[in-house]
C-alpha positions in Angstrom: -131.9 -202.0 -87.1 -128.8 -200.3 -88.5 -125.7 -199.9 -86.3 -123.0 -197.5 -87.5 -119.5 -197.7 -86.3 -116.7 -195.2 -87.1 -113.3 -196.3 -85.9 -109.6 -196.1 -86.6 -108.1 -199.4 -87.7 -104.7 -198.3 -86.5 -105.8 -198.2 -82.8 -105.9 -201.6 -81.1 -108.4 -200.4 -78.5 -110.8 -199.3 -81.3 -110.4 -202.6 -83.0 -111.4 -204.4 -79.8 -114.5 -202.2 -79.6 -115.3 -203.2 -83.2 -114.8 -206.9 -82.4 -116.9 -206.6 -79.3 -119.8 -205.0 -81.2 -119.7 -207.7 -83.9 -119.7 -210.5 -81.4 -122.4 -208.9 -79.2 -124.7 -208.7 -82.2 -123.9 -212.2 -83.4 -124.2 -213.9 -80.0 -127.6 -212.4 -79.3 -129.0 -213.0 -82.8 -129.8 -209.3 -83.3 -131.1 -208.6 -86.8 -128.9 -205.6 -87.5 -126.9 -204.3 -90.4 -123.5 -203.1 -89.1 -122.1 -200.3 -91.3 -118.4 -199.8 -90.5 -116.4 -196.8 -91.6 -112.6 -196.7 -91.1 -111.4 -193.2 -90.4 -108.7 -191.6 -88.2 -110.8 -190.7 -85.1 -109.6 -190.4 -81.5 -112.4 -192.6 -80.2 -115.0 -194.8 -81.9 -118.5 -193.5 -82.6 -121.4 -195.8 -82.5 -124.9 -195.0 -83.8 -128.1 -197.0 -83.8 -130.6 -196.0 -86.4 -128.9 -192.6 -86.6 -128.8 -191.9 -82.8 -125.4 -191.8 -81.2 -124.9 -194.1 -78.2 -121.1 -193.4 -77.8 -121.2 -189.7 -77.3 -119.1 -188.5 -74.4 -120.4 -185.3 -73.0 -117.2 -184.4 -71.0 -115.1 -181.7 -72.6 -111.9 -183.1 -71.3 -110.7 -186.6 -70.7 -110.6 -187.8 -67.0 -106.9 -187.9 -67.1 -104.0 -187.7 -69.7 -104.0 -191.5 -70.3 -107.7 -191.8 -70.8 -109.3 -191.0 -74.1 -113.0 -190.6 -74.1 -113.8 -194.2 -75.1 -117.1 -195.7 -74.4 -116.7 -198.9 -72.4 -117.9 -202.3 -73.7 -120.2 -202.5 -70.7 -121.8 -199.2 -71.7 -122.1 -200.4 -75.3 -123.8 -203.6 -74.2 -126.1 -201.7 -71.8 -127.2 -199.2 -74.5 -127.8 -201.9 -77.1 -129.8 -204.0 -74.6 -131.9 -201.0 -73.7 -132.6 -200.3 -77.4 -133.4 -204.0 -78.2 -135.8 -204.3 -75.3 -137.6 -201.1 -76.3 -138.4 -202.4 -79.8 
C-alpha cells in the first residue's frame, strides 16, 4: 500500500496531521510506504494507492476560522476501512 501525503511544513496543524498518520501506520503495523511531499497547501491531501481520502467536497469552509482540514478521526476511519477491505 502506498500512502501519499502533501502538506505544508510551515503549518503546525498540518504537521500534527503528518505525525498522526506516521504514528497510526506504525502502531498498527501497516505495511505501507508513506510518500511525503512538502508544498504550500491550505490543507493536507492524503491519498491511498492514488485514491484521495482527504477530499472535502464543501465549496466554502464552515466558518472563517475553519479551514477544510480532514480530522484525525476521519483519517483513522478511512484507513481502517481500507485495511479491512484488503
